[in-house]
C-alpha positions as CSV (number, residue, x, y, z in Angstrom):
1,M,0.0,0.2,-0.1
2,A,2.7,2.5,0.9
3,E,4.6,1.5,-2.0
4,K,1.4,1.4,-4.4
5,Y,0.4,5.6,-3.1
6,A,3.8,6.8,-2.2
7,D,3.6,9.8,-5.4
8,R,-0.2,10.4,-4.2
9,K,-1.7,12.7,-1.8
10,I,-4.5,10.9,0.0
11,D,-7.1,13.0,0.5
12,V,-9.4,11.2,2.9
13,V,-9.2,6.7,3.6
14,V,-12.0,4.9,4.5
15,T,-11.9,1.7,6.5
16,V,-14.7,-1.2,7.9
17,F,-14.1,-3.0,11.0
18,R,-11.7,-2.9,13.8
19,S,-9.0,-5.0,11.8
20,A,-8.9,-2.4,8.7
21,L,-9.0,0.9,11.0
22,D,-5.8,-0.9,13.1
23,F,-4.0,-1.5,9.5
24,V,-4.6,2.2,8.6
25,L,-2.9,4.1,11.8
26,G,0.2,1.3,12.1
27,D,-1.6,-0.7,15.1
28,D,-1.0,-3.8,13.4
29,A,2.0,-5.5,15.1
30,S,3.0,-7.1,11.8
31,T,2.7,-4.1,9.1
32,K,3.6,-0.7,9.0
33,R,1.7,2.5,8.6
34,P,0.7,2.3,4.8
35,F,0.3,6.2,4.4
36,P,2.1,9.2,6.1
37,P,0.8,10.9,9.7
38,G,-2.2,13.2,9.2
39,T,-3.9,11.6,6.2
40,P,-7.8,11.9,7.3
41,V,-9.5,8.7,8.1
42,V,-12.9,7.7,8.2
43,F,-13.8,4.7,9.9
44,A,-17.1,2.3,9.9
45,G,-18.4,-0.5,11.7
46,L,-16.7,-0.4,14.9
47,D,-18.3,-0.5,18.3
48,A,-17.7,1.6,21.3
49,D,-15.9,-1.5,22.9
50,D,-13.3,-1.3,19.8
51,L,-11.9,2.2,21.1
52,A,-12.2,1.2,24.8
53,G,-8.4,3.0,26.1
54,R,-8.0,3.7,23.1
55,T,-6.6,7.3,22.0
56,L,-7.7,8.3,18.3
57,P,-5.2,10.7,16.4
58,P,-7.0,14.1,15.9
59,E,-7.4,13.3,11.8
60,V,-9.6,10.1,12.4
61,R,-13.3,10.6,12.6
62,G,-16.2,8.1,11.9
63,V,-19.0,6.5,13.1
64,L,-19.9,3.7,15.8
65,L,-22.6,1.1,15.5
66,K,-24.0,-0.5,18.9
67,R,-24.6,-4.0,18.1
68,A,-27.2,-6.0,20.3
69,F,-27.5,-9.9,20.1
70,A,-30.2,-10.1,22.8
71,P,-33.2,-8.7,21.2
72,T,-33.2,-11.1,18.3
73,L,-33.0,-13.9,20.8
74,E,-36.4,-12.5,22.9
75,L,-38.1,-11.6,19.5
76,A,-37.2,-15.4,18.4
77,L,-38.9,-16.1,21.6
78,R,-41.5,-14.5,21.3
79,V,-42.4,-16.0,17.7
80,H,-41.4,-19.5,19.0
81,P,-42.8,-19.5,22.5
82,N,-41.8,-23.5,22.6
83,T,-38.1,-23.0,21.8
84,R,-35.9,-25.1,24.4
85,R,-32.5,-25.4,22.3
86,V,-30.9,-22.1,20.7
87,V,-27.9,-23.1,18.5
88,V,-25.3,-20.2,17.8
89,V,-23.4,-20.1,14.4
90,G,-20.6,-18.5,14.3
91,G,-16.9,-18.7,12.6
92,T,-13.6,-18.8,14.4
93,S,-11.8,-15.7,12.9
94,A,-10.6,-13.0,15.6
95,F,-14.2,-10.8,14.3
96,D,-16.1,-13.7,14.3
97,L,-15.0,-14.9,18.1
98,H,-15.4,-11.0,19.2
99,L,-18.8,-10.9,17.9
100,L,-19.3,-14.7,20.0
101,D,-18.3,-13.6,23.0
102,D,-20.4,-10.6,23.1
103,A,-23.4,-12.4,22.2
104,R,-22.4,-15.2,24.6
105,R,-22.4,-12.1,27.5
106,E,-25.9,-10.9,26.6
107,F,-27.4,-14.5,26.3
108,Q,-26.4,-15.3,29.7
109,A,-29.5,-14.1,31.5
110,Y,-31.6,-16.8,29.1
111,E,-29.6,-19.7,30.3
112,D,-32.5,-20.4,32.6
113,R,-34.9,-20.6,29.8
114,V,-33.6,-22.5,27.0
115,T,-30.0,-24.5,26.6
116,F,-27.4,-23.0,24.0
117,D,-25.1,-24.9,21.7
118,Y,-22.4,-23.1,20.0
119,T,-21.1,-24.1,16.9
120,N,-18.3,-22.4,15.6
121,T,-15.4,-25.1,15.8
122,L,-17.4,-27.4,12.8
123,P,-16.1,-27.6,9.6
124,F,-18.7,-25.5,7.1
125,D,-19.7,-29.0,5.7
126,Q,-20.4,-30.7,9.0
127,L,-22.0,-27.3,10.3
128,L,-24.6,-27.5,7.3
129,T,-24.7,-31.6,8.1
130,Q,-25.7,-30.6,11.8
131,L,-28.0,-28.2,11.2
132,A,-30.2,-30.4,8.7
133,N,-31.0,-32.9,11.5
134,L,-31.8,-30.5,14.4
135,P,-35.2,-31.5,17.0
136,P,-38.1,-29.7,16.8
137,G,-38.0,-26.7,19.7
138,T,-34.9,-25.5,18.1
139,I,-33.9,-22.4,16.3
140,V,-30.6,-21.2,14.7
141,L,-28.9,-17.6,15.7
142,Y,-26.2,-16.9,13.1
143,T,-23.5,-13.9,13.9
144,T,-20.9,-14.0,11.3
145,V,-18.8,-16.4,9.6
146,F,-15.7,-15.2,7.9
147,Q,-13.8,-18.5,8.5
148,D,-15.1,-21.7,9.6
149,G,-13.6,-24.4,12.1
150,A,-11.3,-25.8,9.5
151,G,-9.8,-22.2,8.6
152,Q,-11.8,-21.8,5.8
153,P,-12.6,-18.7,4.5
154,F,-16.4,-17.2,3.6
155,V,-18.1,-14.4,2.7
156,P,-20.7,-14.0,5.9
157,H,-23.9,-13.3,3.7
158,D,-23.6,-16.0,1.8
159,A,-22.6,-18.1,4.8
160,V,-26.1,-17.2,5.9
161,A,-27.8,-18.3,2.8
162,R,-26.4,-22.0,2.9
163,V,-26.9,-21.9,6.3
164,S,-30.5,-21.2,6.1
165,A,-31.3,-23.4,3.4
166,A,-29.8,-26.1,5.5
167,A,-31.5,-25.9,8.8
168,N,-34.6,-27.5,9.0
169,V,-35.5,-25.1,11.7
170,P,-36.2,-21.2,11.6
171,V,-32.4,-18.9,11.2
172,Y,-32.6,-15.5,13.1
173,G,-30.0,-12.5,12.5
174,F,-28.5,-9.6,13.9
175,L,-27.8,-7.6,11.0
176,D,-29.8,-6.3,7.8
177,Q,-27.8,-8.2,4.7
178,Y,-28.8,-11.1,6.2
179,V,-32.5,-9.9,5.1
180,G,-33.6,-11.6,1.8
181,R,-30.5,-14.1,2.4
182,G,-32.7,-17.1,4.0
183,I,-32.9,-15.7,7.6
184,V,-36.5,-15.4,9.1
185,G,-35.5,-11.5,10.7
186,G,-34.5,-10.2,13.8
187,T,-33.7,-7.3,15.7
188,L,-31.6,-5.7,13.3
189,Y,-28.7,-3.1,12.8
190,S,-27.9,-1.3,9.5
191,L,-24.7,-1.1,7.8
192,A,-26.0,0.6,5.2
193,S,-27.0,3.2,7.8
194,Q,-23.0,2.9,8.7
195,G,-22.2,3.7,5.2
196,T,-24.1,6.5,4.7
197,E,-23.0,8.2,7.8
198,A,-19.6,7.4,7.1
199,A,-20.0,9.0,3.7
200,R,-21.1,12.2,5.0
201,F,-17.9,12.6,7.1
202,A,-15.6,11.7,3.8
203,S,-17.6,13.4,1.7
204,D,-17.0,16.9,4.6
205,L,-13.5,16.1,4.0
206,L,-13.5,16.4,0.2
207,K,-14.8,19.7,1.0
208,G,-12.6,20.9,3.3
209,A,-15.2,20.8,6.1
210,H,-14.6,20.1,9.6
211,S,-17.5,19.2,12.0
212,E,-17.0,19.2,15.9
213,S,-18.4,15.7,16.1
214,R,-15.3,13.7,15.2
215,I,-17.4,10.6,16.8
216,S,-20.9,9.7,15.9
217,E,-22.7,6.9,17.3
218,L,-25.9,5.0,15.3
219,G,-27.8,2.7,18.0
220,T,-31.0,2.6,16.0
221,S,-32.2,-0.9,15.2
222,E,-35.5,-1.9,13.0
223,V,-37.6,-5.1,13.7
224,V,-37.5,-7.1,9.7
225,F,-39.0,-10.3,9.2
226,D,-39.1,-12.1,5.6
227,W,-42.1,-12.7,4.5
228,R,-41.3,-15.8,2.5
229,Q,-39.8,-17.4,5.2
230,M,-42.7,-16.6,7.2
231,N,-44.9,-18.8,4.9
232,R,-41.9,-21.1,5.0
233,W,-42.2,-21.4,8.8
234,K,-45.5,-21.3,9.3
235,I,-45.5,-17.8,11.2
236,A,-48.6,-15.8,10.8
237,A,-48.6,-12.2,10.6
238,G,-50.3,-11.6,13.9
239,D,-47.2,-13.4,15.6
240,V,-45.0,-10.9,14.8
241,P,-44.6,-7.5,17.4
242,E,-46.6,-4.9,15.6
243,G,-45.1,-2.4,13.4
244,S,-42.1,-5.1,12.4
245,E,-41.3,-4.5,8.5
246,I,-42.4,-7.1,6.8
247,R,-40.5,-7.4,3.6
248,Y,-40.9,-9.6,0.0
249,R,-44.7,-9.7,1.0
250,D,-46.9,-10.5,-2.1
251,L,-49.0,-8.0,-1.7
252,R,-52.3,-8.0,-3.3
253,L,-53.5,-5.6,-6.1
254,W,-55.5,-3.0,-3.8
255,E,-52.4,-3.7,-1.4
256,Q,-50.0,-2.2,-4.0
257,Y,-52.2,0.4,-5.8
258,P,-54.5,1.5,-3.1
259,G,-56.0,4.6,-5.1
260,Q,-55.8,3.0,-8.6
261,T,-57.9,0.5,-7.3
262,A,-60.2,2.5,-5.5
263,A,-61.0,4.4,-8.8
264,G,-61.0,0.9,-10.5
265,L,-63.9,-0.5,-8.2
266,G,-65.6,3.2,-8.4
267,V,-65.6,2.6,-12.1
268,I,-67.4,-0.6,-12.0
269,V,-69.8,-0.1,-9.5
270,A,-70.7,2.6,-11.5
271,Q,-71.1,1.0,-14.6
272,A,-72.8,-2.2,-12.6
273,A,-75.5,0.8,-11.5
274,I,-76.0,2.3,-14.7
275,I,-76.2,-1.6,-16.5
276,F,-79.5,-2.1,-13.4
277,L,-80.8,0.8,-14.1
278,L,-80.9,0.0,-17.9
279,L,-81.9,-3.5,-17.6
280,H,-84.9,-2.1,-15.1
281,E,-85.8,0.3,-17.7
282,H,-85.7,-2.9,-20.4
283,R,-87.7,-4.9,-18.1
284,R,-90.5,-1.7,-17.6
285,R,-91.2,-1.1,-20.9
286,R,-91.3,-4.7,-22.1
287,S,-93.6,-5.3,-19.5
288,A,-95.6,-2.1,-20.3
289,E,-95.7,-3.8,-24.0
290,M,-96.8,-6.8,-23.0
291,D,-99.7,-5.4,-20.9
292,S,-100.5,-3.3,-23.8
293,R,-100.8,-6.2,-26.3
294,R,-102.5,-8.0,-23.6
295,R,-105.1,-5.4,-23.5
296,A,-105.1,-5.5,-27.5
297,A,-106.0,-8.8,-27.5
298,E,-108.8,-8.1,-25.0
299,L,-110.4,-5.3,-26.8
300,I,-110.1,-7.8,-30.1
301,H,-111.8,-10.5,-28.0
302,V,-114.9,-8.3,-26.8
303,G,-115.2,-7.2,-30.0
304,R,-115.3,-10.3,-31.9
305,H,-118.1,-11.5,-28.9
306,A,-119.9,-8.8,-29.2
307,T,-120.3,-8.6,-33.3
308,A,-121.2,-12.2,-33.2
309,G,-123.9,-11.2,-30.5
310,E,-125.4,-8.5,-33.3
311,C,-125.3,-10.9,-36.2
312,P,-128.6,-13.2,-34.9
313,R,-130.5,-10.2,-34.1
314,L,-129.8,-8.5,-37.4
315,S,-131.3,-12.0,-39.0
316,R,-134.1,-11.8,-37.0
317,M,-134.7,-8.5,-38.4
318,N,-134.3,-8.6,-42.1
């Protein structure tokens, strides 16, 4: 990196996760600092624990996220009240283990309610086999898998898709990137929001603007479900908390286009009313015509009888 950019002035460097920040600042003992001191740096993907006891240089700014694992567990237990066992799927990289340690601490408060099984030491293929044969009353919580128990590297959102496809029980997660890749849902923190905030810092630096706040923290999370996975595991819409966001839902026509549907129904109702009135008027006229014909026939019949009665009288007179 130092050789590649030796003849260039770097306006801003953006890092994601702690390892990248350590690398850029030269805090990684195995590397030297790749950029000159004073190079502006914006970080994202770190939590407060990553900065504990650490003094950042003045040229560093960034956005912290607040990871929380217990809210997803609480959510899953609410949706699946008969859960007795929770399988926690993670990896063996330094980052994987960091998240697993955080999750394990938060899950201690639930150990009197369910049994926890941590599977991060398994090779991935063995993990998938185990997940395909879990007993009823089990749910899976997925953190990250950057590296499996055999040392094989993975991309976490690709791994979660394979985990969700293999598991014979519902899988829940903690990150918004996992929605649409097989998890049922969860109380999720957003890397998209992290990226937006980090981009704001970088944009300010490129414009020469310097905000007073060097560090911002995004603590918000969203309760999100995947409609397709809800159907897969027979989870009714009424089983999820009110206000939850349900994605990939197959909306009916009137849910997708309420205004157009209402207008179309109004036209149909108006047309039906007009047709009804026309048919009613047609029946009324036909009834009137039939009544008129009947009366004419009666008059003819009466006239014939009257004529027949006059003929004998005229004969006698003659």
